[in-house]
FIVEXDREN-437903 format. One record per residue (C-alpha): residue in one letter; x, y, z. Coordinates in steps of 0.5 Angstrom, whole numbers. Last residue first. Example, Ala and Ser with C-alpha at 12.3 -4.5 7.8 and 13.67 -1.06 7.14 Angstrom:
BEGIN
+------+-------+-------+-------+
| zapa |    xx |    yy |    zz |
+------+-------+-------+-------+
|    S |    27 |    -2 |    14 |
|    A |    25 |    -9 |    16 |
+------+-------+-------+-------+
***
This chain:
BEGIN
+------+-------+-------+-------+
| zapa |    xx |    yy |    zz |
+------+-------+-------+-------+
|    X |    53 |  -297 |   280 |
|    X |    56 |  -293 |   275 |
|    X |    50 |  -288 |   274 |
|    X |    50 |  -288 |   282 |
|    X |    58 |  -286 |   281 |
|    X |    57 |  -281 |   276 |
|    X |    51 |  -278 |   281 |
|    X |    56 |  -277 |   287 |
|    X |    62 |  -273 |   283 |
|    X |    56 |  -268 |   282 |
|    X |    53 |  -269 |   289 |
|    X |    60 |  -267 |   291 |
|    X |    62 |  -261 |   287 |
|    X |    55 |  -258 |   288 |
|    X |    57 |  -258 |   295 |
|    X |    64 |  -256 |   295 |
|    X |    64 |  -251 |   289 |
|    X |    58 |  -247 |   295 |
|    X |    63 |  -249 |   301 |
|    X |    69 |  -246 |   297 |
|    X |    65 |  -239 |   295 |
|    X |    62 |  -239 |   301 |
|    X |    69 |  -239 |   304 |
|    X |    72 |  -233 |   300 |
|    X |    65 |  -230 |   301 |
|    X |    67 |  -230 |   309 |
|    X |    76 |  -228 |   307 |
|    X |    74 |  -222 |   302 |
|    X |    73 |  -221 |   295 |
|    X |    77 |  -220 |   289 |
|    X |    75 |  -215 |   284 |
|    X |    76 |  -208 |   284 |
|    X |    78 |  -209 |   293 |
|    X |    75 |  -213 |   298 |
|    X |    69 |  -214 |   294 |
|    X |    64 |  -215 |   300 |
|    X |    61 |  -211 |   301 |
|    X |    57 |  -212 |   294 |
|    X |    53 |  -218 |   296 |
|    X |    51 |  -224 |   297 |
|    X |    47 |  -225 |   291 |
|    X |    52 |  -224 |   287 |
|    X |    57 |  -229 |   290 |
|    X |    51 |  -234 |   288 |
|    X |    50 |  -231 |   282 |
|    X |    56 |  -230 |   278 |
|    X |    59 |  -237 |   282 |
|    X |    53 |  -241 |   277 |
|    X |    57 |  -248 |   277 |
|    X |    57 |  -251 |   270 |
|    X |    55 |  -258 |   269 |
|    X |    58 |  -260 |   262 |
|    X |    53 |  -262 |   257 |
|    X |    57 |  -261 |   251 |
|    X |    52 |  -257 |   247 |
|    X |    48 |  -254 |   255 |
|    X |    56 |  -252 |   257 |
|    X |    58 |  -250 |   251 |
|    X |    52 |  -245 |   249 |
|    X |    53 |  -244 |   257 |
|    X |    60 |  -240 |   256 |
|    X |    56 |  -236 |   251 |
|    X |    53 |  -233 |   256 |
|    X |    58 |  -232 |   261 |
|    X |    62 |  -228 |   255 |
|    X |    56 |  -224 |   255 |
|    X |    55 |  -223 |   261 |
|    X |    62 |  -221 |   264 |
|    X |    63 |  -216 |   258 |
|    X |    57 |  -212 |   260 |
|    X |    60 |  -213 |   269 |
|    X |    65 |  -208 |   265 |
|    X |    73 |  -209 |   267 |
|    X |    79 |  -203 |   266 |
|    X |    85 |  -205 |   267 |
|    X |    90 |  -198 |   268 |
|    X |    90 |  -191 |   267 |
|    X |    90 |  -189 |   273 |
|    X |    90 |  -196 |   279 |
|    X |    84 |  -200 |   280 |
|    X |    78 |  -197 |   285 |
|    X |    74 |  -192 |   280 |
|    X |    74 |  -198 |   274 |
|    X |    72 |  -204 |   279 |
|    X |    68 |  -200 |   284 |
|    X |    64 |  -197 |   279 |
|    X |    63 |  -202 |   273 |
|    X |    61 |  -208 |   278 |
|    X |    63 |  -213 |   276 |
|    X |    60 |  -221 |   276 |
|    X |    64 |  -228 |   279 |
|    X |    65 |  -233 |   272 |
|    X |    60 |  -239 |   272 |
|    X |    65 |  -245 |   274 |
|    X |    64 |  -250 |   269 |
|    X |    65 |  -258 |   270 |
|    X |    69 |  -262 |   267 |
|    X |    71 |  -269 |   265 |
|    X |    75 |  -273 |   263 |
|    X |    75 |  -277 |   258 |
|    X |    82 |  -276 |   254 |
|    X |    78 |  -273 |   247 |
|    X |    73 |  -271 |   251 |
|    X |    79 |  -266 |   255 |
|    X |    80 |  -263 |   248 |
|    X |    74 |  -263 |   245 |
|    X |    72 |  -259 |   252 |
|    X |    80 |  -254 |   251 |
|    X |    77 |  -253 |   243 |
|    X |    70 |  -251 |   245 |
|    X |    72 |  -246 |   250 |
|    X |    77 |  -243 |   246 |
|    X |    73 |  -242 |   240 |
|    X |    69 |  -239 |   244 |
|    X |    74 |  -234 |   247 |
|    X |    76 |  -233 |   240 |
|    X |    69 |  -231 |   238 |
|    X |    67 |  -226 |   241 |
|    X |    74 |  -223 |   243 |
|    X |    80 |  -224 |   247 |
|    X |    83 |  -218 |   251 |
|    X |    78 |  -212 |   249 |
|    X |    79 |  -208 |   243 |
|    X |    83 |  -203 |   242 |
|    X |    89 |  -203 |   247 |
|    X |    93 |  -196 |   250 |
|    X |    91 |  -198 |   257 |
|    X |    88 |  -205 |   257 |
|    X |    80 |  -207 |   257 |
|    X |    80 |  -215 |   260 |
|    X |    75 |  -219 |   257 |
|    X |    79 |  -225 |   257 |
|    X |    81 |  -225 |   265 |
|    X |    75 |  -225 |   267 |
|    X |    73 |  -230 |   263 |
|    X |    76 |  -236 |   264 |
|    X |    74 |  -242 |   269 |
|    X |    75 |  -251 |   270 |
|    X |    74 |  -255 |   275 |
|    X |    78 |  -260 |   273 |
|    X |    76 |  -268 |   274 |
|    X |    79 |  -274 |   273 |
|    X |    85 |  -273 |   274 |
|    X |    92 |  -275 |   270 |
|    X |    97 |  -271 |   270 |
|    X |   103 |  -277 |   271 |
|    X |   104 |  -278 |   263 |
|    X |   106 |  -271 |   262 |
|    X |   102 |  -270 |   255 |
|    X |    97 |  -267 |   258 |
|    X |   100 |  -261 |   262 |
|    X |   102 |  -258 |   255 |
|    X |    96 |  -257 |   252 |
|    X |    94 |  -255 |   258 |
|    X |    97 |  -250 |   258 |
|    X |    96 |  -247 |   253 |
|    X |    89 |  -247 |   252 |
|    X |    88 |  -244 |   258 |
|    X |    92 |  -239 |   258 |
|    X |    89 |  -237 |   251 |
|    X |    83 |  -238 |   254 |
|    X |    85 |  -232 |   261 |
|    X |    90 |  -234 |   266 |
|    X |    90 |  -240 |   271 |
|    X |    92 |  -235 |   275 |
|    X |    98 |  -239 |   280 |
|    X |    96 |  -243 |   288 |
|    X |   106 |  -244 |   289 |
|    X |   110 |  -249 |   288 |
|    X |   115 |  -244 |   286 |
|    X |   115 |  -246 |   278 |
|    X |   108 |  -244 |   278 |
|    X |   102 |  -248 |   281 |
|    X |    96 |  -250 |   278 |
|    X |    90 |  -254 |   282 |
|    X |    90 |  -260 |   287 |
|    X |    84 |  -264 |   291 |
|    X |    85 |  -271 |   292 |
|    X |    77 |  -271 |   293 |
|    X |    70 |  -274 |   298 |
|    X |    72 |  -273 |   306 |
|    X |    77 |  -266 |   303 |
|    X |    73 |  -262 |   299 |
|    X |    71 |  -256 |   305 |
|    X |    80 |  -256 |   307 |
|    X |    81 |  -256 |   298 |
|    X |    75 |  -251 |   297 |
|    X |    77 |  -246 |   303 |
|    X |    85 |  -246 |   301 |
|    X |    82 |  -245 |   294 |
|    X |    78 |  -239 |   294 |
|    X |    83 |  -234 |   294 |
|    X |    87 |  -238 |   288 |
|    X |    79 |  -238 |   285 |
|    X |    79 |  -231 |   286 |
|    X |    86 |  -230 |   282 |
|    X |    83 |  -233 |   276 |
|    X |    81 |  -242 |   275 |
|    X |    85 |  -248 |   273 |
|    X |    82 |  -253 |   279 |
|    X |    84 |  -261 |   280 |
|    X |    80 |  -266 |   282 |
|    X |    82 |  -272 |   283 |
|    X |    77 |  -277 |   285 |
|    X |    77 |  -281 |   291 |
|    X |    78 |  -288 |   292 |
|    X |    70 |  -290 |   294 |
|    X |    67 |  -291 |   302 |
|    X |    66 |  -283 |   303 |
|    X |    61 |  -284 |   308 |
|    X |    57 |  -276 |   307 |
|    X |    57 |  -272 |   315 |
|    X |    62 |  -267 |   311 |
|    X |    58 |  -267 |   303 |
|    X |    50 |  -265 |   308 |
|    X |    54 |  -261 |   314 |
|    X |    56 |  -257 |   309 |
|    X |    51 |  -255 |   305 |
|    X |    46 |  -253 |   312 |
|    X |    52 |  -249 |   312 |
|    X |    51 |  -245 |   306 |
|    X |    44 |  -244 |   305 |
|    X |    44 |  -242 |   314 |
|    X |    48 |  -236 |   310 |
|    X |    44 |  -234 |   304 |
|    X |    38 |  -233 |   311 |
|    X |    44 |  -230 |   315 |
|    X |    45 |  -225 |   308 |
+------+-------+-------+-------+
***
């Protein structure tokens, strides 16, 4: 764990020490409740190289992106707003797609529909010339998740996470979309960092944000270098 934290610390130091000469690109985050938790840290860590915003509710507070259907509907509406002009969208959806709701016979969003939704999102953003950076869905420990949820609550399974991440991986590969492997990163941090059935403690939130920020700045720098 010490070496794990050391690597993240080095990443933070690297992007803090880089002087930013170009105008800061606008980065917009859409994700699940896990992204709400690490989002505060991510805004702090990316402040020197990006203008950071995220999906919010009517009260102006960070809000959950939900499943891929909800993200697609949100973006359809959001892209019609003249003021919405991000350079990058950081996006994750998956944990809500794989929910097994009480009394339901099937998963919330089927594999086929998940694939269709993601492809439509990708093509829609490409049409608008907005660069997409994907974040892989974080892991689920069945024995932790499904014993800590309230009786009769939503069930999730790591086998579904792996299948839906694989679908997203295929799409990212096909459309040349950079992907942040928050699944394996969070898994390496250890199950001791779960604060409940699926969310993480503040140490893990900070580490996740640092990892994403380091990846994001490297991606932005590559684009700038290609444009010169």
